[in-house]
Every structure is written in structure tokens, then in C-alpha cells.
PDB file of the backbone (N, CA, C, O) and the ligand in Angstrom, with CONECT records:
HET     ZN  A 101       1
ATOM      1  N   MET A   1     -88.605 -53.842 -48.843  1.00  0.00           N
ATOM      2  CA  MET A   1     -88.002 -52.511 -48.858  1.00  0.00           C
ATOM      3  C   MET A   1     -86.749 -52.396 -47.978  1.00  0.00           C
ATOM      4  O   MET A   1     -85.706 -51.861 -48.353  1.00  0.00           O
ATOM      5  N   GLY A   2     -86.954 -52.967 -46.736  1.00  0.00           N
ATOM      6  CA  GLY A   2     -85.842 -52.931 -45.725  1.00  0.00           C
ATOM      7  C   GLY A   2     -84.658 -53.751 -46.219  1.00  0.00           C
ATOM      8  O   GLY A   2     -83.493 -53.435 -45.978  1.00  0.00           O
ATOM      9  N   LYS A   3     -85.020 -54.825 -46.925  1.00  0.00           N
ATOM     10  CA  LYS A   3     -83.856 -55.731 -47.511  1.00  0.00           C
ATOM     11  C   LYS A   3     -83.146 -54.968 -48.576  1.00  0.00           C
ATOM     12  O   LYS A   3     -81.917 -55.013 -48.626  1.00  0.00           O
ATOM     13  N   THR A   4     -83.827 -54.284 -49.415  1.00  0.00           N
ATOM     14  CA  THR A   4     -83.200 -53.494 -50.495  1.00  0.00           C
ATOM     15  C   THR A   4     -82.295 -52.447 -49.975  1.00  0.00           C
ATOM     16  O   THR A   4     -81.175 -52.278 -50.456  1.00  0.00           O
ATOM     17  N   LEU A   5     -82.790 -51.701 -48.942  1.00  0.00           N
ATOM     18  CA  LEU A   5     -81.994 -50.714 -48.326  1.00  0.00           C
ATOM     19  C   LEU A   5     -80.732 -51.255 -47.689  1.00  0.00           C
ATOM     20  O   LEU A   5     -79.678 -50.622 -47.752  1.00  0.00           O
ATOM     21  N   PHE A   6     -80.835 -52.451 -47.061  1.00  0.00           N
ATOM     22  CA  PHE A   6     -79.729 -53.101 -46.464  1.00  0.00           C
ATOM     23  C   PHE A   6     -78.677 -53.408 -47.482  1.00  0.00           C
ATOM     24  O   PHE A   6     -77.491 -53.209 -47.219  1.00  0.00           O
ATOM     25  N   TRP A   7     -79.073 -53.893 -48.658  1.00  0.00           N
ATOM     26  CA  TRP A   7     -78.192 -54.254 -49.704  1.00  0.00           C
ATOM     27  C   TRP A   7     -77.453 -53.009 -50.327  1.00  0.00           C
ATOM     28  O   TRP A   7     -76.291 -53.040 -50.732  1.00  0.00           O
ATOM     29  N   ILE A   8     -78.246 -51.958 -50.350  1.00  0.00           N
ATOM     30  CA  ILE A   8     -77.665 -50.636 -50.887  1.00  0.00           C
ATOM     31  C   ILE A   8     -76.550 -50.181 -49.922  1.00  0.00           C
ATOM     32  O   ILE A   8     -75.433 -49.851 -50.320  1.00  0.00           O
ATOM     33  N   VAL A   9     -76.933 -50.185 -48.603  1.00  0.00           N
ATOM     34  CA  VAL A   9     -76.022 -49.775 -47.576  1.00  0.00           C
ATOM     35  C   VAL A   9     -74.697 -50.672 -47.621  1.00  0.00           C
ATOM     36  O   VAL A   9     -73.559 -50.207 -47.560  1.00  0.00           O
ATOM     37  N   ALA A  10     -75.011 -51.992 -47.733  1.00  0.00           N
ATOM     38  CA  ALA A  10     -73.877 -52.922 -47.693  1.00  0.00           C
ATOM     39  C   ALA A  10     -72.963 -52.650 -48.920  1.00  0.00           C
ATOM     40  O   ALA A  10     -71.737 -52.686 -48.825  1.00  0.00           O
ATOM     41  N   PHE A  11     -73.591 -52.388 -50.024  1.00  0.00           N
ATOM     42  CA  PHE A  11     -72.792 -52.156 -51.288  1.00  0.00           C
ATOM     43  C   PHE A  11     -71.991 -50.923 -51.218  1.00  0.00           C
ATOM     44  O   PHE A  11     -70.824 -50.892 -51.608  1.00  0.00           O
ATOM     45  N   LEU A  12     -72.677 -49.794 -50.670  1.00  0.00           N
ATOM     46  CA  LEU A  12     -71.973 -48.523 -50.562  1.00  0.00           C
ATOM     47  C   LEU A  12     -70.815 -48.603 -49.486  1.00  0.00           C
ATOM     48  O   LEU A  12     -69.749 -48.003 -49.623  1.00  0.00           O
ATOM     49  N   GLY A  13     -71.122 -49.386 -48.426  1.00  0.00           N
ATOM     50  CA  GLY A  13     -70.112 -49.575 -47.401  1.00  0.00           C
ATOM     51  C   GLY A  13     -68.937 -50.301 -47.920  1.00  0.00           C
ATOM     52  O   GLY A  13     -67.794 -49.941 -47.639  1.00  0.00           O
ATOM     53  N   GLY A  14     -69.204 -51.356 -48.700  1.00  0.00           N
ATOM     54  CA  GLY A  14     -68.106 -52.114 -49.315  1.00  0.00           C
ATOM     55  C   GLY A  14     -67.241 -51.241 -50.274  1.00  0.00           C
ATOM     56  O   GLY A  14     -66.011 -51.295 -50.284  1.00  0.00           O
ATOM     57  N   LEU A  15     -67.956 -50.465 -51.047  1.00  0.00           N
ATOM     58  CA  LEU A  15     -67.343 -49.554 -52.002  1.00  0.00           C
ATOM     59  C   LEU A  15     -66.391 -48.555 -51.271  1.00  0.00           C
ATOM     60  O   LEU A  15     -65.247 -48.306 -51.652  1.00  0.00           O
ATOM     61  N   LEU A  16     -67.012 -48.001 -50.151  1.00  0.00           N
ATOM     62  CA  LEU A  16     -66.230 -47.029 -49.332  1.00  0.00           C
ATOM     63  C   LEU A  16     -64.975 -47.639 -48.734  1.00  0.00           C
ATOM     64  O   LEU A  16     -63.896 -47.047 -48.733  1.00  0.00           O
ATOM     65  N   ALA A  17     -65.176 -48.908 -48.200  1.00  0.00           N
ATOM     66  CA  ALA A  17     -64.072 -49.606 -47.522  1.00  0.00           C
ATOM     67  C   ALA A  17     -62.998 -49.898 -48.563  1.00  0.00           C
ATOM     68  O   ALA A  17     -61.812 -49.779 -48.257  1.00  0.00           O
ATOM     69  N   THR A  18     -63.383 -50.286 -49.815  1.00  0.00           N
ATOM     70  CA  THR A  18     -62.392 -50.531 -50.864  1.00  0.00           C
ATOM     71  C   THR A  18     -61.626 -49.309 -51.240  1.00  0.00           C
ATOM     72  O   THR A  18     -60.408 -49.332 -51.418  1.00  0.00           O
ATOM     73  N   ARG A  19     -62.382 -48.213 -51.361  1.00  0.00           N
ATOM     74  CA  ARG A  19     -61.782 -46.944 -51.679  1.00  0.00           C
ATOM     75  C   ARG A  19     -60.759 -46.464 -50.616  1.00  0.00           C
ATOM     76  O   ARG A  19     -59.664 -46.010 -50.948  1.00  0.00           O
ATOM     77  N   VAL A  20     -61.144 -46.577 -49.365  1.00  0.00           N
ATOM     78  CA  VAL A  20     -60.271 -46.182 -48.252  1.00  0.00           C
ATOM     79  C   VAL A  20     -59.008 -47.060 -48.264  1.00  0.00           C
ATOM     80  O   VAL A  20     -57.879 -46.578 -48.172  1.00  0.00           O
ATOM     81  N   LEU A  21     -59.255 -48.348 -48.381  1.00  0.00           N
ATOM     82  CA  LEU A  21     -58.043 -49.296 -48.426  1.00  0.00           C
ATOM     83  C   LEU A  21     -57.163 -49.020 -49.542  1.00  0.00           C
ATOM     84  O   LEU A  21     -55.943 -49.068 -49.381  1.00  0.00           O
ATOM     85  N   ALA A  22     -57.708 -48.720 -50.714  1.00  0.00           N
ATOM     86  CA  ALA A  22     -56.948 -48.456 -51.875  1.00  0.00           C
ATOM     87  C   ALA A  22     -56.158 -47.111 -51.750  1.00  0.00           C
ATOM     88  O   ALA A  22     -55.029 -46.990 -52.227  1.00  0.00           O
ATOM     89  N   GLN A  23     -56.787 -46.133 -51.104  1.00  0.00           N
ATOM     90  CA  GLN A  23     -56.085 -44.839 -50.857  1.00  0.00           C
ATOM     91  C   GLN A  23     -54.966 -45.053 -49.888  1.00  0.00           C
ATOM     92  O   GLN A  23     -53.868 -44.523 -50.059  1.00  0.00           O
ATOM     93  N   LEU A  24     -55.247 -45.850 -48.845  1.00  0.00           N
ATOM     94  CA  LEU A  24     -54.243 -46.077 -47.818  1.00  0.00           C
ATOM     95  C   LEU A  24     -53.065 -46.764 -48.483  1.00  0.00           C
ATOM     96  O   LEU A  24     -51.922 -46.395 -48.216  1.00  0.00           O
ATOM     97  N   ALA A  25     -53.303 -47.759 -49.347  1.00  0.00           N
ATOM     98  CA  ALA A  25     -52.256 -48.581 -50.017  1.00  0.00           C
ATOM     99  C   ALA A  25     -51.513 -47.632 -50.898  1.00  0.00           C
ATOM    100  O   ALA A  25     -50.282 -47.644 -50.883  1.00  0.00           O
ATOM    101  N   ALA A  26     -52.178 -46.812 -51.663  1.00  0.00           N
ATOM    102  CA  ALA A  26     -51.509 -45.876 -52.611  1.00  0.00           C
ATOM    103  C   ALA A  26     -50.663 -44.886 -51.785  1.00  0.00           C
ATOM    104  O   ALA A  26     -49.541 -44.587 -52.192  1.00  0.00           O
ATOM    105  N   LYS A  27     -51.132 -44.389 -50.697  1.00  0.00           N
ATOM    106  CA  LYS A  27     -50.359 -43.448 -49.881  1.00  0.00           C
ATOM    107  C   LYS A  27     -49.054 -44.090 -49.367  1.00  0.00           C
ATOM    108  O   LYS A  27     -47.972 -43.504 -49.393  1.00  0.00           O
ATOM    109  N   LYS A  28     -49.242 -45.345 -48.895  1.00  0.00           N
ATOM    110  CA  LYS A  28     -48.090 -46.114 -48.371  1.00  0.00           C
ATOM    111  C   LYS A  28     -47.106 -46.313 -49.424  1.00  0.00           C
ATOM    112  O   LYS A  28     -45.913 -46.121 -49.190  1.00  0.00           O
ATOM    113  N   MET A  29     -47.533 -46.693 -50.594  1.00  0.00           N
ATOM    114  CA  MET A  29     -46.655 -46.917 -51.765  1.00  0.00           C
ATOM    115  C   MET A  29     -46.017 -45.651 -52.199  1.00  0.00           C
ATOM    116  O   MET A  29     -44.849 -45.648 -52.588  1.00  0.00           O
ATOM    117  N   HIS A  30     -46.769 -44.531 -52.144  1.00  0.00           N
ATOM    118  CA  HIS A  30     -46.219 -43.223 -52.543  1.00  0.00           C
ATOM    119  C   HIS A  30     -45.146 -42.806 -51.519  1.00  0.00           C
ATOM    120  O   HIS A  30     -44.100 -42.289 -51.912  1.00  0.00           O
ATOM    121  N   ASN A  31     -45.374 -43.012 -50.277  1.00  0.00           N
ATOM    122  CA  ASN A  31     -44.395 -42.660 -49.247  1.00  0.00           C
ATOM    123  C   ASN A  31     -43.099 -43.499 -49.403  1.00  0.00           C
ATOM    124  O   ASN A  31     -41.987 -43.018 -49.186  1.00  0.00           O
ATOM    125  N   ASP A  32     -43.308 -44.788 -49.795  1.00  0.00           N
ATOM    126  CA  ASP A  32     -42.124 -45.648 -49.959  1.00  0.00           C
ATOM    127  C   ASP A  32     -41.278 -45.235 -51.126  1.00  0.00           C
ATOM    128  O   ASP A  32     -40.049 -45.289 -51.082  1.00  0.00           O
ATOM    129  N   SER A  33     -41.992 -44.797 -52.232  1.00  0.00           N
ATOM    130  CA  SER A  33     -41.303 -44.482 -53.403  1.00  0.00           C
ATOM    131  C   SER A  33     -40.687 -43.056 -53.469  1.00  0.00           C
ATOM    132  O   SER A  33     -39.819 -42.728 -54.278  1.00  0.00           O
ATOM    133  N   LEU A  34     -41.219 -42.274 -52.555  1.00  0.00           N
ATOM    134  CA  LEU A  34     -40.795 -40.827 -52.555  1.00  0.00           C
ATOM    135  C   LEU A  34     -39.268 -40.620 -52.317  1.00  0.00           C
ATOM    136  O   LEU A  34     -38.655 -39.849 -53.055  1.00  0.00           O
ATOM    137  N   PRO A  35     -38.653 -41.267 -51.337  1.00  0.00           N
ATOM    138  CA  PRO A  35     -37.210 -41.075 -51.161  1.00  0.00           C
ATOM    139  C   PRO A  35     -36.446 -41.456 -52.365  1.00  0.00           C
ATOM    140  O   PRO A  35     -35.461 -40.796 -52.698  1.00  0.00           O
ATOM    141  N   LYS A  36     -36.879 -42.575 -53.097  1.00  0.00           N
ATOM    142  CA  LYS A  36     -36.234 -43.010 -54.293  1.00  0.00           C
ATOM    143  C   LYS A  36     -36.268 -42.010 -55.350  1.00  0.00           C
ATOM    144  O   LYS A  36     -35.274 -41.815 -56.049  1.00  0.00           O
ATOM    145  N   GLN A  37     -37.414 -41.329 -55.517  1.00  0.00           N
ATOM    146  CA  GLN A  37     -37.592 -40.330 -56.552  1.00  0.00           C
ATOM    147  C   GLN A  37     -36.666 -39.114 -56.244  1.00  0.00           C
ATOM    148  O   GLN A  37     -36.077 -38.525 -57.151  1.00  0.00           O
ATOM    149  N   ALA A  38     -36.563 -38.773 -54.986  1.00  0.00           N
ATOM    150  CA  ALA A  38     -35.697 -37.666 -54.536  1.00  0.00           C
ATOM    151  C   ALA A  38     -34.225 -37.932 -54.883  1.00  0.00           C
ATOM    152  O   ALA A  38     -33.461 -37.014 -55.179  1.00  0.00           O
ATOM    153  N   ASN A  39     -33.850 -39.241 -54.836  1.00  0.00           N
ATOM    154  CA  ASN A  39     -32.472 -39.608 -55.046  1.00  0.00           C
ATOM    155  C   ASN A  39     -32.101 -39.573 -56.542  1.00  0.00           C
ATOM    156  O   ASN A  39     -30.920 -39.486 -56.879  1.00  0.00           O
ATOM    157  N   THR A  40     -33.095 -39.641 -57.432  1.00  0.00           N
ATOM    158  CA  THR A  40     -32.875 -39.539 -58.857  1.00  0.00           C
ATOM    159  C   THR A  40     -33.417 -38.215 -59.411  1.00  0.00           C
ATOM    160  O   THR A  40     -34.565 -38.084 -59.835  1.00  0.00           O
ATOM    161  N   PRO A  41     -32.508 -37.260 -59.373  1.00  0.00           N
ATOM    162  CA  PRO A  41     -32.990 -35.927 -59.870  1.00  0.00           C
ATOM    163  C   PRO A  41     -33.246 -35.850 -61.324  1.00  0.00           C
ATOM    164  O   PRO A  41     -32.619 -36.575 -62.096  1.00  0.00           O
ATOM    165  N   ARG A  42     -34.138 -35.007 -61.738  1.00  0.00           N
ATOM    166  CA  ARG A  42     -34.469 -34.919 -63.168  1.00  0.00           C
ATOM    167  C   ARG A  42     -33.335 -34.301 -63.995  1.00  0.00           C
ATOM    168  O   ARG A  42     -33.390 -34.328 -65.224  1.00  0.00           O
ATOM    169  N   VAL A  43     -32.332 -33.757 -63.354  1.00  0.00           N
ATOM    170  CA  VAL A  43     -31.312 -33.092 -64.094  1.00  0.00           C
ATOM    171  C   VAL A  43     -30.619 -33.983 -65.061  1.00  0.00           C
ATOM    172  O   VAL A  43     -30.173 -33.591 -66.140  1.00  0.00           O
ATOM    173  N   SER A  44     -30.547 -35.334 -64.570  1.00  0.00           N
ATOM    174  CA  SER A  44     -29.803 -36.316 -65.418  1.00  0.00           C
ATOM    175  C   SER A  44     -30.504 -36.574 -66.702  1.00  0.00           C
ATOM    176  O   SER A  44     -29.871 -37.022 -67.657  1.00  0.00           O
ATOM    177  N   GLU A  45     -31.879 -36.298 -66.788  1.00  0.00           N
ATOM    178  CA  GLU A  45     -32.593 -36.529 -68.020  1.00  0.00           C
ATOM    179  C   GLU A  45     -32.219 -35.537 -69.059  1.00  0.00           C
ATOM    180  O   GLU A  45     -32.084 -35.906 -70.226  1.00  0.00           O
ATOM    181  N   THR A  46     -32.043 -34.297 -68.705  1.00  0.00           N
ATOM    182  CA  THR A  46     -31.746 -33.248 -69.594  1.00  0.00           C
ATOM    183  C   THR A  46     -30.244 -32.936 -69.394  1.00  0.00           C
ATOM    184  O   THR A  46     -29.848 -32.583 -68.283  1.00  0.00           O
ATOM    185  N   GLU A  47     -29.416 -33.054 -70.420  1.00  0.00           N
ATOM    186  CA  GLU A  47     -28.022 -33.003 -70.288  1.00  0.00           C
ATOM    187  C   GLU A  47     -27.607 -31.518 -70.367  1.00  0.00           C
ATOM    188  O   GLU A  47     -28.224 -30.732 -71.085  1.00  0.00           O
ATOM    189  N   ALA A  48     -26.562 -31.154 -69.624  1.00  0.00           N
ATOM    190  CA  ALA A  48     -26.063 -29.820 -69.605  1.00  0.00           C
ATOM    191  C   ALA A  48     -25.400 -29.531 -70.916  1.00  0.00           C
ATOM    192  O   ALA A  48     -24.671 -30.375 -71.436  1.00  0.00           O
ATOM    193  N   MET A  49     -25.633 -28.352 -71.474  1.00  0.00           N
ATOM    194  CA  MET A  49     -25.077 -27.928 -72.695  1.00  0.00           C
ATOM    195  C   MET A  49     -23.790 -27.088 -72.381  1.00  0.00           C
ATOM    196  O   MET A  49     -23.764 -26.255 -71.475  1.00  0.00           O
ATOM    197  N   VAL A  50     -22.767 -27.357 -73.164  1.00  0.00           N
ATOM    198  CA  VAL A  50     -21.534 -26.627 -73.038  1.00  0.00           C
ATOM    199  C   VAL A  50     -21.210 -25.899 -74.337  1.00  0.00           C
ATOM    200  O   VAL A  50     -21.646 -26.284 -75.422  1.00  0.00           O
ATOM    201  N   ARG A  51     -20.438 -24.847 -74.187  1.00  0.00           N
ATOM    202  CA  ARG A  51     -20.109 -23.997 -75.365  1.00  0.00           C
ATOM    203  C   ARG A  51     -18.669 -24.294 -75.801  1.00  0.00           C
ATOM    204  O   ARG A  51     -17.762 -24.359 -74.971  1.00  0.00           O
ATOM    205  N   CYS A  52     -18.473 -24.471 -77.099  1.00  0.00           N
ATOM    206  CA  CYS A  52     -17.139 -24.614 -77.600  1.00  0.00           C
ATOM    207  C   CYS A  52     -16.348 -23.346 -77.401  1.00  0.00           C
ATOM    208  O   CYS A  52     -16.797 -22.282 -77.828  1.00  0.00           O
ATOM    209  N   ALA A  53     -15.210 -23.409 -76.782  1.00  0.00           N
ATOM    210  CA  ALA A  53     -14.403 -22.182 -76.470  1.00  0.00           C
ATOM    211  C   ALA A  53     -13.863 -21.594 -77.784  1.00  0.00           C
ATOM    212  O   ALA A  53     -13.482 -20.424 -77.821  1.00  0.00           O
ATOM    213  N   HIS A  54     -13.826 -22.396 -78.867  1.00  0.00           N
ATOM    214  CA  HIS A  54     -13.224 -21.837 -80.098  1.00  0.00           C
ATOM    215  C   HIS A  54     -14.279 -21.232 -81.052  1.00  0.00           C
ATOM    216  O   HIS A  54     -14.148 -20.078 -81.459  1.00  0.00           O
ATOM    217  N   CYS A  55     -15.338 -22.017 -81.415  1.00  0.00           N
ATOM    218  CA  CYS A  55     -16.312 -21.497 -82.352  1.00  0.00           C
ATOM    219  C   CYS A  55     -17.616 -21.067 -81.752  1.00  0.00           C
ATOM    220  O   CYS A  55     -18.454 -20.429 -82.389  1.00  0.00           O
ATOM    221  N   GLY A  56     -17.770 -21.471 -80.399  1.00  0.00           N
ATOM    222  CA  GLY A  56     -18.978 -20.967 -79.749  1.00  0.00           C
ATOM    223  C   GLY A  56     -20.211 -21.828 -79.949  1.00  0.00           C
ATOM    224  O   GLY A  56     -21.284 -21.452 -79.478  1.00  0.00           O
ATOM    225  N   VAL A  57     -20.110 -22.983 -80.633  1.00  0.00           N
ATOM    226  CA  VAL A  57     -21.246 -23.828 -80.809  1.00  0.00           C
ATOM    227  C   VAL A  57     -21.629 -24.495 -79.512  1.00  0.00           C
ATOM    228  O   VAL A  57     -20.769 -24.773 -78.677  1.00  0.00           O
ATOM    229  N   HIS A  58     -22.881 -24.751 -79.335  1.00  0.00           N
ATOM    230  CA  HIS A  58     -23.383 -25.358 -78.160  1.00  0.00           C
ATOM    231  C   HIS A  58     -23.607 -26.871 -78.404  1.00  0.00           C
ATOM    232  O   HIS A  58     -24.200 -27.247 -79.415  1.00  0.00           O
ATOM    233  N   LEU A  59     -23.139 -27.730 -77.490  1.00  0.00           N
ATOM    234  CA  LEU A  59     -23.256 -29.166 -77.646  1.00  0.00           C
ATOM    235  C   LEU A  59     -23.389 -29.806 -76.256  1.00  0.00           C
ATOM    236  O   LEU A  59     -23.027 -29.206 -75.243  1.00  0.00           O
ATOM    237  N   PRO A  60     -23.932 -31.073 -76.233  1.00  0.00           N
ATOM    238  CA  PRO A  60     -24.080 -31.774 -74.924  1.00  0.00           C
ATOM    239  C   PRO A  60     -22.740 -31.984 -74.318  1.00  0.00           C
ATOM    240  O   PRO A  60     -21.751 -32.231 -75.008  1.00  0.00           O
ATOM    241  N   GLY A  61     -22.713 -31.882 -72.975  1.00  0.00           N
ATOM    242  CA  GLY A  61     -21.466 -32.054 -72.220  1.00  0.00           C
ATOM    243  C   GLY A  61     -20.728 -33.357 -72.473  1.00  0.00           C
ATOM    244  O   GLY A  61     -19.497 -33.373 -72.460  1.00  0.00           O
ATOM    245  N   SER A  62     -21.452 -34.462 -72.705  1.00  0.00           N
ATOM    246  CA  SER A  62     -20.840 -35.764 -72.893  1.00  0.00           C
ATOM    247  C   SER A  62     -20.150 -35.811 -74.232  1.00  0.00           C
ATOM    248  O   SER A  62     -19.199 -36.577 -74.389  1.00  0.00           O
ATOM    249  N   GLU A  63     -20.599 -34.993 -75.256  1.00  0.00           N
ATOM    250  CA  GLU A  63     -19.948 -34.975 -76.593  1.00  0.00           C
ATOM    251  C   GLU A  63     -18.798 -34.046 -76.712  1.00  0.00           C
ATOM    252  O   GLU A  63     -18.024 -34.079 -77.668  1.00  0.00           O
ATOM    253  N   ALA A  64     -18.694 -33.142 -75.629  1.00  0.00           N
ATOM    254  CA  ALA A  64     -17.689 -32.113 -75.721  1.00  0.00           C
ATOM    255  C   ALA A  64     -16.321 -32.688 -75.334  1.00  0.00           C
ATOM    256  O   ALA A  64     -16.238 -33.646 -74.567  1.00  0.00           O
ATOM    257  N   ILE A  65     -15.260 -32.097 -75.870  1.00  0.00           N
ATOM    258  CA  ILE A  65     -13.896 -32.443 -75.488  1.00  0.00           C
ATOM    259  C   ILE A  65     -13.364 -31.338 -74.577  1.00  0.00           C
ATOM    260  O   ILE A  65     -13.285 -30.161 -74.929  1.00  0.00           O
ATOM    261  N   THR A  66     -12.993 -31.826 -73.335  1.00  0.00           N
ATOM    262  CA  THR A  66     -12.597 -30.862 -72.277  1.00  0.00           C
ATOM    263  C   THR A  66     -11.053 -30.842 -72.263  1.00  0.00           C
ATOM    264  O   THR A  66     -10.374 -31.862 -72.142  1.00  0.00           O
ATOM    265  N   LYS A  67     -10.559 -29.603 -72.397  1.00  0.00           N
ATOM    266  CA  LYS A  67      -9.123 -29.399 -72.365  1.00  0.00           C
ATOM    267  C   LYS A  67      -8.868 -28.150 -71.570  1.00  0.00           C
ATOM    268  O   LYS A  67      -9.423 -27.086 -71.843  1.00  0.00           O
ATOM    269  N   GLU A  68      -7.968 -28.307 -70.524  1.00  0.00           N
ATOM    270  CA  GLU A  68      -7.592 -27.224 -69.727  1.00  0.00           C
ATOM    271  C   GLU A  68      -8.801 -26.496 -69.135  1.00  0.00           C
ATOM    272  O   GLU A  68      -8.804 -25.271 -69.014  1.00  0.00           O
ATOM    273  N   GLY A  69      -9.794 -27.245 -68.781  1.00  0.00           N
ATOM    274  CA  GLY A  69     -10.978 -26.696 -68.129  1.00  0.00           C
ATOM    275  C   GLY A  69     -11.949 -25.995 -69.110  1.00  0.00           C
ATOM    276  O   GLY A  69     -12.946 -25.400 -68.702  1.00  0.00           O
ATOM    277  N   MET A  70     -11.631 -26.083 -70.383  1.00  0.00           N
ATOM    278  CA  MET A  70     -12.541 -25.467 -71.371  1.00  0.00           C
ATOM    279  C   MET A  70     -13.138 -26.620 -72.181  1.00  0.00           C
ATOM    280  O   MET A  70     -12.582 -27.716 -72.267  1.00  0.00           O
ATOM    281  N   SER A  71     -14.305 -26.314 -72.775  1.00  0.00           N
ATOM    282  CA  SER A  71     -14.990 -27.306 -73.595  1.00  0.00           C
ATOM    283  C   SER A  71     -14.874 -26.967 -75.106  1.00  0.00           C
ATOM    284  O   SER A  71     -14.936 -25.803 -75.504  1.00  0.00           O
ATOM    285  N   PHE A  72     -14.707 -28.018 -75.917  1.00  0.00           N
ATOM    286  CA  PHE A  72     -14.597 -27.799 -77.340  1.00  0.00           C
ATOM    287  C   PHE A  72     -15.481 -28.748 -78.089  1.00  0.00           C
ATOM    288  O   PHE A  72     -15.744 -29.831 -77.567  1.00  0.00           O
ATOM    289  N   CYS A  73     -15.981 -28.427 -79.307  1.00  0.00           N
ATOM    290  CA  CYS A  73     -16.901 -29.241 -80.012  1.00  0.00           C
ATOM    291  C   CYS A  73     -16.142 -30.367 -80.725  1.00  0.00           C
ATOM    292  O   CYS A  73     -16.751 -31.396 -81.019  1.00  0.00           O
ATOM    293  N   SER A  74     -14.904 -30.230 -81.004  1.00  0.00           N
ATOM    294  CA  SER A  74     -14.121 -31.260 -81.715  1.00  0.00           C
ATOM    295  C   SER A  74     -12.676 -31.229 -81.304  1.00  0.00           C
ATOM    296  O   SER A  74     -12.184 -30.285 -80.688  1.00  0.00           O
ATOM    297  N   GLN A  75     -12.006 -32.325 -81.680  1.00  0.00           N
ATOM    298  CA  GLN A  75     -10.561 -32.402 -81.342  1.00  0.00           C
ATOM    299  C   GLN A  75      -9.763 -31.334 -82.090  1.00  0.00           C
ATOM    300  O   GLN A  75      -8.731 -30.874 -81.600  1.00  0.00           O
ATOM    301  N   ALA A  76     -10.238 -30.935 -83.282  1.00  0.00           N
ATOM    302  CA  ALA A  76      -9.597 -29.894 -84.084  1.00  0.00           C
ATOM    303  C   ALA A  76      -9.644 -28.569 -83.325  1.00  0.00           C
ATOM    304  O   ALA A  76      -8.637 -27.867 -83.230  1.00  0.00           O
ATOM    305  N   HIS A  77     -10.828 -28.228 -82.782  1.00  0.00           N
ATOM    306  CA  HIS A  77     -10.972 -26.972 -82.077  1.00  0.00           C
ATOM    307  C   HIS A  77     -10.225 -27.029 -80.732  1.00  0.00           C
ATOM    308  O   HIS A  77      -9.743 -26.018 -80.221  1.00  0.00           O
ATOM    309  N   ALA A  78     -10.149 -28.245 -80.184  1.00  0.00           N
ATOM    310  CA  ALA A  78      -9.457 -28.334 -78.880  1.00  0.00           C
ATOM    311  C   ALA A  78      -7.946 -28.074 -79.075  1.00  0.00           C
ATOM    312  O   ALA A  78      -7.294 -27.472 -78.222  1.00  0.00           O
ATOM    313  N   SER A  79      -7.402 -28.548 -80.233  1.00  0.00           N
ATOM    314  CA  SER A  79      -5.993 -28.340 -80.500  1.00  0.00           C
ATOM    315  C   SER A  79      -5.789 -26.873 -80.919  1.00  0.00           C
ATOM    316  O   SER A  79      -4.715 -26.333 -80.653  1.00  0.00           O
ATOM    317  N   LEU A  80      -6.752 -26.207 -81.554  1.00  0.00           N
ATOM    318  CA  LEU A  80      -6.630 -24.813 -81.950  1.00  0.00           C
ATOM    319  C   LEU A  80      -6.725 -23.905 -80.753  1.00  0.00           C
ATOM    320  O   LEU A  80      -6.205 -22.790 -80.775  1.00  0.00           O
ATOM    321  N   GLY A  81      -7.396 -24.374 -79.686  1.00  0.00           N
ATOM    322  CA  GLY A  81      -7.521 -23.537 -78.414  1.00  0.00           C
ATOM    323  C   GLY A  81      -8.571 -22.564 -78.548  1.00  0.00           C
ATOM    324  O   GLY A  81      -9.163 -22.366 -79.608  1.00  0.00           O
ATOM    325  N   PRO A  82      -8.825 -21.890 -77.356  1.00  0.00           N
ATOM    326  CA  PRO A  82      -9.912 -20.813 -77.288  1.00  0.00           C
ATOM    327  C   PRO A  82      -9.659 -19.664 -78.218  1.00  0.00           C
ATOM    328  O   PRO A  82      -8.512 -19.287 -78.458  1.00  0.00           O
ATOM    329  N   ARG A  83     -10.729 -19.103 -78.746  1.00  0.00           N
ATOM    330  CA  ARG A  83     -10.651 -17.911 -79.569  1.00  0.00           C
ATOM    331  C   ARG A  83     -11.340 -16.821 -78.772  1.00  0.00           C
ATOM    332  O   ARG A  83     -12.404 -17.023 -78.187  1.00  0.00           O
ATOM    333  N   ALA A  84     -10.718 -15.689 -78.768  1.00  0.00           N
ATOM    334  CA  ALA A  84     -11.252 -14.516 -78.026  1.00  0.00           C
ATOM    335  C   ALA A  84     -12.600 -14.135 -78.576  1.00  0.00           C
ATOM    336  O   ALA A  84     -12.798 -14.027 -79.786  1.00  0.00           O
ATOM    337  N   PRO A  85     -13.515 -13.936 -77.667  1.00  0.00           N
ATOM    338  CA  PRO A  85     -14.874 -13.542 -78.126  1.00  0.00           C
ATOM    339  C   PRO A  85     -14.885 -12.147 -78.727  1.00  0.00           C
ATOM    340  O   PRO A  85     -14.156 -11.256 -78.292  1.00  0.00           O
ATOM    341  N   ARG A  86     -15.741 -11.978 -79.749  1.00  0.00           N
ATOM    342  CA  ARG A  86     -15.783 -10.605 -80.434  1.00  0.00           C
ATOM    343  C   ARG A  86     -16.483  -9.631 -79.556  1.00  0.00           C
ATOM    344  O   ARG A  86     -16.626  -8.464 -79.921  1.00  0.00           O
TER     345      ARG A  86
HETATM  346 ZN    ZN A 101     -15.869 -25.591 -82.055  1.00  0.00          ZN2+
END
């Protein structure tokens, strides 16, 4: 009986030690990776949408044509210039 109890305690102790060590390792890794995550903002994943100054269509900023500080959906609209909103 005493031997069985010893093995149960030894097993639980080993399990607890493994858990604590794993948690400490995870915490350390989390702390190491945290500044890196902060340096890569999530804004880059979702692109900013811009509005065509001529026709008002919304398009990703990288696809827009910027002219005189205004964004256009195409070269044609960029050459036509902004249209006054209704
Ligand atoms: Zn347009």
C-alpha cells in the first residue's frame, strides 16, 4: 500500500514539475516574442481603403493612383481630376 502511494505521489509530482516547467518555458517564450508582435501592427494586414476623387469608388490604397494629394481609381479619372460631390 505504501509503495503504491509513493508511486502515485511520485507520478503526480513529476506531472506537476513538468507542468510548471512547461508554463515557465511558455511564459519566457511569450515574453521574448511579445516585443516582436508589438513591432508588427495588425494594420498592415488590412489595407487602408481610399476613395476615388472623381467617381467616389473605394479601392485599396496600393491600387489607387495618387495625384496632387488625391486618390483616383484609374489613370483616366486621375487625368479627369476631382469631381465636386453632389
Ligand atoms: Zn474613379
